[in-house]
DRENKOL-992112 format. One line per field, with one value per atom (N, C-alpha, C): y, x, z; residue number from 1; residue in three letters. Coordinates in nm, 3 decimals, padded with zeros to 5 digits. Atoms other than C-alpha are relative to their C-alpha. Layout:
py	c(Y, ...)
px	c(X, ...)
pz	c(Z, ...)
num	c(NUM, ...)
residu	c(ALA, ...)
END
This chain:
py	c(-00.029, -08.709, 00.147, -00.137, -08.395, 00.049, -00.037, -08.388, 00.031, -00.043, -08.242, 00.115, -00.109, -07.970, 00.130, -00.129, -07.631, 00.097, -00.095, -07.344, 00.105, -00.100, -07.107, 00.139, -00.138, -06.737, 00.040, -00.035, -06.757, 00.049, -00.050, -06.568, -00.111, 00.102, -06.778, -00.002, 00.015, -06.912, -00.054, 00.055, -06.992, -00.150, 00.145, -07.367, -00.054, 00.077, -07.599, -00.100, 00.095, -07.803, -00.112, 00.117, -08.154, -00.090, 00.088, -08.393, -00.145, 00.142, -08.756, -00.081, 00.089, -09.032, -00.116, 00.120, -09.315, -00.099, 00.094, -09.617, -00.141, 00.139, -09.988, -00.061, 00.073, -10.247, 00.042, -00.024, -10.239, -00.045, 00.035, -10.229, -00.011, 00.016, -10.199, 00.101, -00.096, -09.895, 00.140, -00.131, -09.589, 00.114, -00.103, -09.386, 00.014, -00.001, -09.484, 00.072, -00.063, -09.374, 00.151, -00.144, -09.031, 00.063, -00.053, -08.979, -00.001, 00.013, -09.087, 00.116, -00.105, -08.804, 00.138, -00.130, -08.526, 00.098, -00.104, -08.203, 00.082, -00.058, -08.090, -00.114, 00.105, -08.274, -00.058, 00.055, -08.515, -00.002, 00.014, -08.503, -00.146, 00.140, -08.845, -00.011, 00.023, -08.967, -00.146, 00.139, -09.290, -00.021, 00.042, -09.468, -00.141, 00.133, -09.774, -00.104, 00.110, -10.102, -00.048, 00.043, -10.219, -00.143, 00.136, -10.558, -00.005, -00.003, -10.451, -00.001, -00.008, -10.388, -00.120, 00.114, -10.713, -00.087, 00.079, -10.904, 00.070, -00.078, -10.623, 00.023, -00.031, -10.561, -00.127, 00.121, -10.856, 00.033, -00.030, -10.836, -00.115, 00.110, -11.159, 00.054, -00.048, -11.089, 00.131, -00.127, -10.759, 00.000, 00.018, -10.887, 00.106, -00.099, -10.624, 00.138, -00.131, -10.338, 00.031, -00.038, -10.150, 00.116, -00.114, -09.847, -00.010, -00.001, -09.776, 00.140, -00.130, -09.470, -00.002, -00.003, -09.369, 00.111, -00.103, -09.067, 00.014, -00.014, -08.982, 00.035, -00.055, -08.907, 00.114, -00.113, -08.580, 00.043, -00.050, -08.465, 00.079, -00.082, -08.245, -00.023, 00.011, -08.283, 00.091, -00.083, -08.036, -00.081, 00.078, -08.232, 00.088, -00.103, -07.919, 00.133, -00.130, -07.545, 00.039, -00.037, -07.524, -00.114, 00.114, -07.855, -00.057, 00.047, -07.948, -00.105, 00.104, -08.267, 00.003, 00.021, -08.290, -00.146, 00.143, -08.649, -00.027, 00.037, -08.792, -00.152, 00.144, -09.140, -00.040, 00.043, -09.321, -00.106, 00.111, -09.549, -00.132, 00.127, -09.916, -00.090, 00.093, -10.078, 00.032, -00.016, -10.135, 00.103, -00.085, -09.943, 00.149, -00.141, -09.618, 00.040, -00.032, -09.635, 00.115, -00.113, -09.371, 00.130, -00.118, -09.120, 00.012, 00.001, -09.218, 00.099, -00.090, -09.018, 00.144, -00.137, -08.696, 00.019, -00.011, -08.763, -00.001, 00.015, -08.851, 00.123, -00.118, -08.522, 00.086, -00.083, -08.329, -00.067, 00.070, -08.597, -00.019, 00.025, -08.615, -00.149, 00.142, -08.977, -00.062, 00.073, -09.238, -00.103, 00.116, -09.488, -00.105, 00.111, -09.824, -00.086, 00.081, -09.987, -00.145, 00.142, -10.365, -00.074, 00.090, -10.624, -00.139, 00.129, -10.952, -00.111, 00.100, -11.141, 00.006, -00.022, -10.999, 00.076, -00.072, -10.904, 00.029, -00.019, -10.947, 00.124, -00.116, -10.654, 00.128, -00.123, -10.401, -00.007, 00.010, -10.529, 00.112, -00.101, -10.284, 00.137, -00.129, -09.983, 00.003, 00.008, -10.097, 00.018, -00.009, -10.140, 00.141, -00.136, -09.800, 00.097, -00.096, -09.609, -00.034, 00.037, -09.808, 00.050, -00.041, -09.737, 00.151, -00.146, -09.366, 00.061, -00.044, -09.345, 00.099, -00.077, -09.198, -00.074, 00.068, -09.277, -00.047, 00.051, -09.496, -00.086, 00.085, -09.677, -00.098, 00.097, -09.998, -00.003, 00.004, -09.974, -00.121, 00.121, -10.310, 00.032, -00.033, -10.240, -00.123, 00.115, -10.468, -00.017, 00.024, -10.579, -00.096, 00.093, -10.749, -00.140, 00.138, -11.124, -00.045, 00.038, -11.115, -00.054, 00.052, -11.314, 00.111, -00.101, -11.104, -00.051, 00.032, -11.101, 00.113, -00.101, -10.922, 00.084, -00.081, -10.635, -00.074, 00.073, -10.859, -00.106, 00.099, -11.129, 00.066, -00.073, -10.874, 00.048, -00.046, -10.731, -00.114, 00.114, -11.077, -00.040, 00.039, -11.155, 00.096, -00.101, -10.829, 00.023, -00.013, -10.862, 00.146, -00.141, -10.508, 00.016, -00.035, -10.346, 00.024, -00.020, -10.325, 00.143, -00.141, -09.947, 00.047, -00.039, -09.945, -00.033, 00.027, -09.905, -00.078, 00.074, -10.151, 00.019, -00.029, -10.051, -00.065, 00.049, -10.201, 00.119, -00.116, -09.958, -00.042, 00.023, -09.927, 00.122, -00.113, -09.709, 00.071, -00.062, -09.638, 00.089, -00.064, -09.499, 00.123, -00.125, -09.135, -00.002, -00.004, -09.175, -00.100, 00.099, -09.492, 00.053, -00.055, -09.321, 00.115, -00.113, -09.008, -00.050, 00.056, -09.217, -00.055, 00.052, -09.383, 00.114, -00.115, -09.045, 00.065, -00.052, -08.921, -00.087, 00.092, -09.232, 00.030, -00.034, -09.138, 00.126, -00.127, -08.780, -00.016, 00.017, -08.885, -00.088, 00.085, -09.159, 00.081, -00.083, -08.916, 00.106, -00.101, -08.653, -00.057, 00.063, -08.898, -00.023, 00.026, -08.971, 00.128, -00.125, -08.622, 00.117, -00.100, -08.378, 00.139, -00.136, -08.060, 00.012, -00.002, -08.152, 00.002, 00.015, -08.243, 00.122, -00.105, -07.944, 00.141, -00.132, -07.657, 00.006, -00.013, -07.523, -00.010, 00.008, -07.588, 00.140, -00.131, -07.303, 00.043, -00.051, -07.080, 00.062)
px	c(00.107, 02.700, -00.041, 00.044, 02.485, -00.059, 00.059, 02.382, 00.106, -00.100, 02.693, -00.052, 00.041, 02.680, -00.007, 00.012, 02.561, 00.102, -00.101, 02.808, -00.065, 00.051, 02.763, 00.028, -00.025, 02.731, -00.061, 00.059, 02.558, -00.142, 00.137, 02.237, -00.097, 00.100, 01.917, -00.028, 00.027, 01.837, -00.141, 00.131, 01.508, 00.014, -00.019, 01.464, -00.045, 00.041, 01.450, -00.106, 00.105, 01.129, -00.003, -00.002, 01.127, -00.119, 00.117, 00.839, 00.045, -00.035, 00.880, -00.129, 00.115, 00.625, 00.031, -00.010, 00.564, -00.102, 00.086, 00.425, 00.020, -00.008, 00.372, -00.138, 00.125, 00.104, -00.094, 00.104, -00.211, 00.048, -00.033, -00.141, 00.148, -00.144, 00.238, 00.058, -00.048, 00.269, 00.024, -00.025, 00.261, -00.054, 00.059, 00.025, 00.079, -00.080, 00.226, 00.131, -00.129, 00.553, -00.014, 00.019, 00.422, -00.027, 00.033, 00.276, 00.117, -00.112, 00.597, 00.098, -00.102, 00.809, -00.057, 00.055, 00.569, 00.003, -00.005, 00.629, -00.128, 00.133, 00.277, -00.100, 00.101, -00.044, -00.025, 00.012, -00.053, -00.144, 00.130, -00.341, -00.020, 00.029, -00.502, -00.138, 00.129, -00.781, -00.037, 00.030, -00.866, -00.150, 00.138, -01.200, 00.002, 00.008, -01.309, -00.023, 00.024, -01.290, -00.144, 00.140, -01.636, -00.011, 00.025, -01.786, -00.001, 00.005, -01.843, 00.139, -00.135, -01.471, 00.086, -00.083, -01.349, 00.045, -00.049, -01.340, 00.111, -00.099, -01.121, 00.127, -00.114, -00.892, 00.049, -00.057, -00.668, 00.063, -00.050, -00.620, 00.081, -00.081, -00.422, 00.133, -00.123, -00.136, -00.017, 00.028, -00.289, -00.146, 00.141, -00.617, -00.049, 00.040, -00.616, -00.026, 00.017, -00.627, -00.148, 00.141, -00.957, -00.030, 00.020, -00.902, 00.091, -00.083, -00.756, 00.005, -00.016, -00.622, -00.072, 00.077, -00.855, 00.045, -00.053, -00.669, 00.150, -00.143, -00.336, 00.020, -00.046, -00.146, 00.094, -00.090, 00.044, 00.065, -00.073, 00.314, 00.122, -00.117, 00.622, 00.107, -00.112, 00.966, 00.114, -00.116, 01.256, 00.125, -00.122, 01.579, 00.115, -00.092, 01.789, -00.061, 00.068, 01.720, -00.027, 00.020, 01.750, -00.057, 00.053, 01.584, -00.123, 00.128, 01.220, -00.057, 00.063, 01.050, -00.151, 00.144, 00.681, -00.026, 00.022, 00.565, -00.142, 00.131, 00.279, -00.012, 00.023, 00.158, -00.108, 00.095, -00.016, -00.094, 00.088, -00.318, 00.056, -00.061, -00.224, -00.083, 00.084, -00.523, -00.003, 00.001, -00.544, -00.101, 00.107, -00.868, 00.027, -00.034, -00.703, 00.127, -00.125, -00.401, -00.013, 00.015, -00.550, 00.050, -00.051, -00.435, 00.151, -00.145, -00.070, 00.066, -00.065, 00.012, -00.002, 00.008, -00.110, 00.091, -00.087, 00.071, 00.148, -00.141, 00.393, 00.054, -00.045, 00.405, 00.091, -00.095, 00.712, 00.073, -00.067, 00.835, 00.148, -00.144, 01.209, 00.030, -00.027, 01.194, -00.109, 00.103, 01.004, 00.061, -00.025, 01.013, -00.103, 00.091, 00.863, 00.010, 00.000, 00.769, -00.033, 00.019, 00.791, -00.022, 00.028, 00.651, 00.042, -00.051, 00.843, -00.103, 00.108, 00.523, -00.087, 00.082, 00.359, 00.083, -00.095, 00.656, -00.055, 00.053, 00.464, -00.088, 00.088, 00.240, 00.072, -00.071, 00.516, 00.053, -00.045, 00.589, -00.058, 00.064, 00.339, 00.067, -00.065, 00.505, 00.140, -00.134, 00.854, -00.009, 00.017, 00.735, -00.039, 00.046, 00.563, 00.118, -00.111, 00.874, 00.111, -00.099, 01.105, -00.041, 00.047, 00.890, 00.004, 00.001, 00.872, 00.135, -00.135, 01.240, 00.002, -00.001, 01.161, 00.089, -00.088, 01.445, -00.077, 00.069, 01.330, 00.093, -00.068, 01.454, -00.104, 00.089, 01.298, 00.029, -00.012, 01.237, -00.073, 00.061, 01.176, -00.051, 00.060, 00.933, 00.007, -00.025, 01.043, -00.112, 00.114, 00.712, 00.038, -00.020, 00.706, -00.045, 00.036, 00.710, 00.026, -00.027, 00.797, 00.142, -00.134, 01.093, 00.092, -00.098, 01.407, 00.078, -00.076, 01.576, 00.098, -00.101, 01.891, -00.042, 00.029, 01.873, 00.031, -00.034, 02.046, -00.105, 00.105, 01.781, -00.125, 00.117, 01.504, 00.025, -00.034, 01.684, -00.017, 00.013, 01.702, -00.144, 00.140, 01.338, -00.079, 00.069, 01.227, 00.065, -00.072, 01.477, 00.035, -00.036, 01.604, 00.138, -00.134, 01.895, 00.090, -00.094, 02.208, 00.004, -00.006, 02.182, -00.115, 00.115, 01.851, 00.029, -00.028, 01.913, -00.115, 00.096, 01.738, 00.043, -00.035, 01.726, -00.103, 00.091, 01.575, -00.047, 00.053, 01.346, -00.114, 00.115, 01.063, -00.090, 00.087, 00.771, -00.053, 00.048, 00.684, 00.105, -00.111, 01.026, 00.049, -00.033, 01.102, 00.142, -00.139, 01.480, 00.023, -00.014, 01.456, -00.060, 00.064, 01.215, 00.082, -00.082, 01.431, 00.122, -00.116, 01.734, -00.041, 00.049, 01.525, -00.024, 00.025, 01.418, 00.130, -00.131, 01.777, 00.059, -00.049, 01.867, -00.066, 00.069, 01.602, 00.058, -00.050, 01.726, 00.142, -00.138, 02.090, 00.007, 00.004, 02.007, -00.047, 00.050, 01.805, 00.103, -00.101, 02.080, 00.113, -00.107, 02.336, -00.041, 00.048, 02.117, -00.038, 00.045, 01.979, 00.047, -00.053, 02.211, -00.058, 00.053, 02.073, -00.141, 00.136, 01.716, 00.001, 00.000, 01.809, 00.057, -00.071, 02.028, -00.049, 00.046, 01.847, -00.152, 00.146, 01.494, -00.055, 00.063, 01.254, -00.022, 00.022, 01.220, -00.145, 00.134, 00.922, -00.055)
pz	c(-00.097, 01.077, -00.012, 00.010, 01.055, 00.131, -00.127, 01.420, 00.105, -00.097, 01.583, 00.083, -00.087, 01.846, -00.080, 00.067, 01.726, 00.060, -00.045, 01.749, 00.091, -00.092, 02.043, -00.054, 00.037, 01.992, -00.132, 00.129, 01.656, 00.020, -00.007, 01.595, -00.036, 00.033, 01.585, -00.150, 00.143, 01.242, -00.018, 00.033, 01.075, -00.020, 00.011, 01.119, -00.136, 00.117, 00.821, 00.046, -00.035, 00.830, -00.105, 00.088, 00.685, 00.031, -00.011, 00.624, -00.003, -00.011, 00.733, 00.011, -00.009, 00.675, 00.094, -00.084, 00.920, -00.055, 00.071, 00.736, 00.055, -00.044, 00.784, 00.005, -00.001, 00.830, 00.112, -00.099, 01.038, 00.138, -00.137, 01.413, 00.031, -00.021, 01.380, 00.098, -00.099, 01.608, -00.053, 00.060, 01.381, 00.087, -00.086, 01.601, 00.130, -00.122, 01.909, -00.021, 00.030, 01.745, -00.008, 00.014, 01.648, 00.137, -00.131, 01.995, 00.097, -00.093, 02.168, -00.009, 00.017, 02.025, -00.025, 00.038, 01.930, 00.116, -00.102, 02.121, 00.003, -00.003, 02.036, 00.021, -00.013, 02.107, -00.139, 00.135, 01.812, -00.049, 00.065, 01.568, -00.034, 00.028, 01.547, -00.064, 00.066, 01.320, 00.018, -00.031, 01.494, 00.018, -00.021, 01.490, 00.059, -00.058, 01.682, -00.109, 00.092, 01.496, 00.014, -00.002, 01.398, -00.047, 00.048, 01.332, -00.152, 00.147, 00.970, -00.060, 00.054, 00.928, 00.030, -00.039, 01.081, -00.117, 00.114, 00.750, -00.078, 00.074, 00.609, 00.080, -00.086, 00.907, 00.068, -00.057, 00.989, 00.135, -00.134, 01.365, 00.060, -00.051, 01.395, 00.051, -00.063, 01.634, 00.073, -00.068, 01.745, 00.045, -00.037, 01.888, 00.099, -00.100, 02.163, -00.061, 00.064, 01.912, -00.016, 00.002, 01.939, -00.095, 00.088, 01.712, -00.121, 00.120, 01.369, -00.058, 00.065, 01.186, -00.135, 00.124, 00.903, -00.094, 00.090, 00.762, 00.022, -00.027, 00.925, 00.146, -00.128, 01.244, -00.034, 00.026, 01.270, 00.130, -00.115, 01.510, -00.044, 00.031, 01.530, 00.106, -00.093, 01.684, -00.048, 00.030, 01.698, 00.034, -00.023, 01.652, 00.049, -00.049, 01.703, -00.039, 00.015, 01.694, -00.144, 00.139, 01.317, -00.085, 00.076, 01.220, 00.070, -00.053, 01.275, -00.096, 00.080, 01.157, 00.023, -00.006, 01.075, -00.036, 00.015, 01.112, -00.045, 00.052, 00.910, 00.001, -00.006, 01.003, -00.099, 00.103, 00.718, 00.056, -00.038, 00.757, -00.052, 00.036, 00.742, -00.090, 00.074, 00.573, -00.150, 00.145, 00.198, -00.048, 00.052, 00.162, 00.018, -00.018, 00.274, -00.076, 00.070, 00.043, -00.098, 00.092, -00.186, 00.062, -00.069, 00.079, -00.007, -00.009, 00.051, -00.094, 00.097, -00.264, 00.049, -00.051, -00.106, 00.120, -00.117, 00.221, -00.040, 00.040, 00.035, -00.072, 00.073, -00.157, 00.087, -00.071, -00.046, 00.115, -00.110, 00.195, -00.028, 00.012, 00.255, 00.005, -00.019, 00.367, 00.085, -00.073, 00.562, 00.094, -00.085, 00.845, -00.036, 00.019, 00.755, 00.125, -00.121, 01.084, -00.034, 00.026, 01.085, 00.131, -00.112, 01.324, -00.045, 00.046, 01.301, 00.009, -00.006, 01.390, -00.124, 00.119, 01.076, -00.104, 00.083, 00.861, -00.140, 00.136, 00.536, -00.011, 00.004, 00.633, -00.043, 00.040, 00.555, -00.143, 00.138, 00.202, -00.087, 00.084, 00.050, 00.018, -00.025, 00.219, -00.060, 00.059, 00.115, -00.151, 00.145, -00.243, -00.042, 00.033, -00.241, -00.004, -00.006, -00.136, -00.100, 00.101, -00.362, -00.137, 00.133, -00.668, -00.018, 00.009, -00.588, 00.037, -00.031, -00.492, 00.117, -00.124, -00.151, 00.099, -00.096, 00.094, 00.122, -00.119, 00.381, 00.083, -00.096, 00.688, 00.053, -00.062, 00.819, 00.149, -00.145, 01.192, 00.054, -00.055, 01.357, 00.139, -00.128, 01.639, 00.090, -00.087, 01.922, 00.102, -00.088, 02.071, 00.113, -00.111, 02.409, -00.040, 00.030, 02.363, -00.142, 00.138, 01.994, -00.013, 00.024, 01.864, -00.047, 00.040, 01.823, -00.121, 00.119, 01.484, -00.027, 00.028, 01.375, -00.121, 00.119, 01.122, -00.131, 00.123, 00.866, -00.033, 00.023, 00.913, -00.057, 00.051, 00.860, -00.142, 00.135, 00.557, -00.102, 00.090, 00.402, -00.023, 00.012, 00.476, -00.087, 00.080, 00.313, -00.136, 00.127, 00.025, -00.028, 00.013, 00.085, -00.061, 00.046, -00.092, 00.120, -00.109, 00.120, 00.050, -00.038, 00.121, 00.087, -00.082, 00.310, 00.147, -00.141, 00.685, 00.066, -00.083, 00.919, 00.145, -00.139, 01.285, 00.093, -00.103, 01.599, 00.082, -00.071, 01.778, 00.091, -00.085, 02.026, -00.014, 00.032, 01.915, 00.124, -00.125, 02.282, 00.065, -00.068, 02.372, -00.079, 00.069, 02.286, -00.057, 00.047, 02.262, -00.114, 00.108, 02.049, -00.129, 00.119, 01.811, -00.056, 00.045, 01.797, -00.078, 00.071, 01.697, -00.137, 00.128, 01.424, -00.098, 00.086, 01.287, -00.047, 00.040, 01.288, -00.110, 00.104, 01.086, -00.135, 00.124, 00.829, -00.063, 00.051, 00.795, -00.056, 00.047, 00.764, -00.124, 00.120, 00.514, -00.121, 00.110, 00.301, -00.038, 00.028, 00.335, -00.084, 00.077, 00.200, -00.145, 00.136, -00.102, -00.073, 00.061, -00.160, 00.085, -00.092, 00.018, -00.016, 00.017, -00.136, 00.056, -00.053, -00.046, 00.151, -00.145, 00.311, 00.072, -00.072, 00.392, -00.029, 00.034, 00.227, 00.007, -00.001, 00.275, -00.140, 00.131, -00.008, -00.054, 00.063, -00.257, 00.021, -00.023, -00.188, -00.128)
num	c(1, 1, 1, 2, 2, 2, 3, 3, 3, 4, 4, 4, 5, 5, 5, 6, 6, 6, 7, 7, 7, 8, 8, 8, 9, 9, 9, 10, 10, 10, 11, 11, 11, 12, 12, 12, 13, 13, 13, 14, 14, 14, 15, 15, 15, 16, 16, 16, 17, 17, 17, 18, 18, 18, 19, 19, 19, 20, 20, 20, 21, 21, 21, 22, 22, 22, 23, 23, 23, 24, 24, 24, 25, 25, 25, 26, 26, 26, 27, 27, 27, 28, 28, 28, 29, 29, 29, 30, 30, 30, 31, 31, 31, 32, 32, 32, 33, 33, 33, 34, 34, 34, 35, 35, 35, 36, 36, 36, 37, 37, 37, 38, 38, 38, 39, 39, 39, 40, 40, 40, 41, 41, 41, 42, 42, 42, 43, 43, 43, 44, 44, 44, 45, 45, 45, 46, 46, 46, 47, 47, 47, 48, 48, 48, 49, 49, 49, 50, 50, 50, 51, 51, 51, 52, 52, 52, 53, 53, 53, 54, 54, 54, 55, 55, 55, 56, 56, 56, 57, 57, 57, 58, 58, 58, 59, 59, 59, 60, 60, 60, 61, 61, 61, 62, 62, 62, 63, 63, 63, 64, 64, 64, 65, 65, 65, 66, 66, 66, 67, 67, 67, 68, 68, 68, 69, 69, 69, 70, 70, 70, 71, 71, 71, 72, 72, 72, 73, 73, 73, 74, 74, 74, 75, 75, 75, 76, 76, 76, 77, 77, 77, 78, 78, 78, 79, 79, 79, 80, 80, 80, 81, 81, 81, 82, 82, 82, 83, 83, 83, 84, 84, 84, 85, 85, 85, 86, 86, 86, 87, 87, 87, 88, 88, 88, 89, 89, 89, 90, 90, 90, 91, 91, 91, 92, 92, 92, 93, 93, 93, 94, 94, 94, 95, 95, 95, 96, 96, 96, 97, 97, 97, 98, 98, 98, 99, 99, 99, 100, 100, 100, 101, 101, 101, 102, 102, 102, 103, 103, 103, 104, 104, 104, 105, 105, 105, 106, 106, 106, 107, 107, 107, 108, 108, 108, 109, 109, 109, 110, 110, 110, 111, 111, 111, 112, 112, 112, 113, 113, 113, 114, 114, 114, 115, 115, 115, 116, 116, 116, 117, 117, 117, 118, 118, 118, 119, 119, 119, 120, 120, 120, 121, 121, 121, 122, 122, 122, 123, 123, 123, 124, 124, 124, 125, 125, 125, 126, 126, 126, 127, 127, 127, 128, 128, 128, 129, 129, 129, 130, 130, 130, 131, 131, 131, 132, 132, 132, 133, 133, 133, 134, 134, 134, 135, 135, 135, 136, 136, 136, 137, 137, 137, 138, 138, 138, 139, 139, 139, 140, 140, 140, 141, 141, 141, 142, 142, 142, 143, 143, 143, 144, 144, 144, 145, 145, 145, 146, 146, 146, 147, 147, 147, 148, 148, 148, 149, 149, 149, 150, 150, 150, 151, 151, 151, 152, 152, 152, 153, 153, 153, 154, 154, 154, 155, 155, 155, 156, 156, 156, 157, 157, 157, 158, 158, 158, 159, 159, 159, 160, 160, 160, 161, 161, 161, 162, 162, 162, 163, 163, 163, 164, 164, 164, 165, 165, 165, 166, 166, 166, 167, 167, 167, 168, 168, 168, 169, 169, 169, 170, 170, 170, 171, 171, 171, 172, 172, 172, 173, 173, 173, 174, 174, 174, 175, 175, 175, 176, 176, 176, 177, 177, 177, 178, 178, 178, 179, 179, 179, 180, 180, 180, 181, 181, 181, 182, 182, 182, 183, 183, 183, 184, 184, 184, 185, 185, 185, 186, 186, 186, 187, 187, 187, 188, 188, 188, 189, 189, 189, 190, 190, 190, 191, 191, 191, 192, 192, 192, 193, 193, 193, 194, 194, 194, 195, 195, 195, 196, 196, 196, 197, 197, 197, 198, 198, 198, 199, 199, 199, 200, 200, 200, 201, 201, 201, 202, 202, 202)
residu	c(MET, MET, MET, ILE, ILE, ILE, PHE, PHE, PHE, GLY, GLY, GLY, ARG, ARG, ARG, SER, SER, SER, GLU, GLU, GLU, ARG, ARG, ARG, GLY, GLY, GLY, LYS, LYS, LYS, ALA, ALA, ALA, PRO, PRO, PRO, VAL, VAL, VAL, GLU, GLU, GLU, PRO, PRO, PRO, VAL, VAL, VAL, THR, THR, THR, LEU, LEU, LEU, LYS, LYS, LYS, ILE, ILE, ILE, LEU, LEU, LEU, VAL, VAL, VAL, ALA, ALA, ALA, GLY, GLY, GLY, GLY, GLY, GLY, PHE, PHE, PHE, GLY, GLY, GLY, VAL, VAL, VAL, GLY, GLY, GLY, LYS, LYS, LYS, THR, THR, THR, THR, THR, THR, LEU, LEU, LEU, VAL, VAL, VAL, GLY, GLY, GLY, ALA, ALA, ALA, VAL, VAL, VAL, SER, SER, SER, GLU, GLU, GLU, ILE, ILE, ILE, ARG, ARG, ARG, PRO, PRO, PRO, LEU, LEU, LEU, ARG, ARG, ARG, THR, THR, THR, GLU, GLU, GLU, GLU, GLU, GLU, ARG, ARG, ARG, LEU, LEU, LEU, SER, SER, SER, GLU, GLU, GLU, ALA, ALA, ALA, GLY, GLY, GLY, ARG, ARG, ARG, PRO, PRO, PRO, LEU, LEU, LEU, ASP, ASP, ASP, ASP, ASP, ASP, THR, THR, THR, LYS, LYS, LYS, GLY, GLY, GLY, VAL, VAL, VAL, GLU, GLU, GLU, ALA, ALA, ALA, LYS, LYS, LYS, LYS, LYS, LYS, THR, THR, THR, THR, THR, THR, THR, THR, THR, VAL, VAL, VAL, ALA, ALA, ALA, MET, MET, MET, ASP, ASP, ASP, PHE, PHE, PHE, GLY, GLY, GLY, ARG, ARG, ARG, ILE, ILE, ILE, THR, THR, THR, LEU, LEU, LEU, ARG, ARG, ARG, GLU, GLU, GLU, ASP, ASP, ASP, LEU, LEU, LEU, VAL, VAL, VAL, LEU, LEU, LEU, TYR, TYR, TYR, LEU, LEU, LEU, PHE, PHE, PHE, GLY, GLY, GLY, THR, THR, THR, PRO, PRO, PRO, GLY, GLY, GLY, GLN, GLN, GLN, ASP, ASP, ASP, ARG, ARG, ARG, PHE, PHE, PHE, TRP, TRP, TRP, PHE, PHE, PHE, LEU, LEU, LEU, TRP, TRP, TRP, ASP, ASP, ASP, GLU, GLU, GLU, LEU, LEU, LEU, ALA, ALA, ALA, THR, THR, THR, GLY, GLY, GLY, ALA, ALA, ALA, LEU, LEU, LEU, GLY, GLY, GLY, ALA, ALA, ALA, VAL, VAL, VAL, VAL, VAL, VAL, LEU, LEU, LEU, ALA, ALA, ALA, ASP, ASP, ASP, THR, THR, THR, ARG, ARG, ARG, ARG, ARG, ARG, LEU, LEU, LEU, GLU, GLU, GLU, ASP, ASP, ASP, CYS, CYS, CYS, PHE, PHE, PHE, ALA, ALA, ALA, ALA, ALA, ALA, VAL, VAL, VAL, ASP, ASP, ASP, TYR, TYR, TYR, PHE, PHE, PHE, GLU, GLU, GLU, ARG, ARG, ARG, ARG, ARG, ARG, ARG, ARG, ARG, ILE, ILE, ILE, PRO, PRO, PRO, PHE, PHE, PHE, VAL, VAL, VAL, VAL, VAL, VAL, GLY, GLY, GLY, VAL, VAL, VAL, ASN, ASN, ASN, CYS, CYS, CYS, PHE, PHE, PHE, ASP, ASP, ASP, GLY, GLY, GLY, ALA, ALA, ALA, ASP, ASP, ASP, ARG, ARG, ARG, HIS, HIS, HIS, SER, SER, SER, PRO, PRO, PRO, ASP, ASP, ASP, GLU, GLU, GLU, VAL, VAL, VAL, ARG, ARG, ARG, GLY, GLY, GLY, ALA, ALA, ALA, LEU, LEU, LEU, ASP, ASP, ASP, LEU, LEU, LEU, ASP, ASP, ASP, GLN, GLN, GLN, GLY, GLY, GLY, VAL, VAL, VAL, PRO, PRO, PRO, VAL, VAL, VAL, VAL, VAL, VAL, LEU, LEU, LEU, THR, THR, THR, ASP, ASP, ASP, ALA, ALA, ALA, ARG, ARG, ARG, ASP, ASP, ASP, ARG, ARG, ARG, GLU, GLU, GLU, ALA, ALA, ALA, VAL, VAL, VAL, LYS, LYS, LYS, GLU, GLU, GLU, THR, THR, THR, LEU, LEU, LEU, ILE, ILE, ILE, GLU, GLU, GLU, VAL, VAL, VAL, VAL, VAL, VAL, GLU, GLU, GLU, HIS, HIS, HIS, ALA, ALA, ALA, ALA, ALA, ALA, ALA, ALA, ALA, LEU, LEU, LEU, ARG, ARG, ARG, PRO, PRO, PRO, ARG, ARG, ARG, THR, THR, THR, ALA, ALA, ALA, ARG, ARG, ARG, GLN, GLN, GLN, PRO, PRO, PRO, ALA, ALA, ALA, ALA, ALA, ALA, ARG, ARG, ARG)
END
């Protein structure tokens, strides 16, 4: 565990800043997750869904959704005095995937949000991070009224390697999201300890 209590009496240190992506399908809760934990007013690039976009945006299961992210969401959370996370939420629709490579540059790891009602929507994000060897955690967003499935059931459905953490979370709840982000950092630290524990070279 890298989140033990900090030692008292030590002089303040320059915080390490880490970049975390929040990815997943359309309407899975990425904007909500970033907003739930950000200690600054989150940057959002949302536009209202239009009639022209309806053939492209599958709203099945999320019929109440009225807006969509067209570039990214951005927020920041301080996990402890010497560790700050910058959160970048990716757009969920296929036509905005050209932005992913730029957003992924320099990322320590990612959260892939999954909705068990539309589990197939997160396959593209899982495949993206696997191919680029970016550590990721699958966070099952527990929507009201959705069937509950165990992490092992979700792992099997997504055909994930055993080493990929799967956690149950709630994108609306600050503490649940914080625990998910800690899981990402610790998972990435276990795979790439030097990257996770030291600031990037300037």
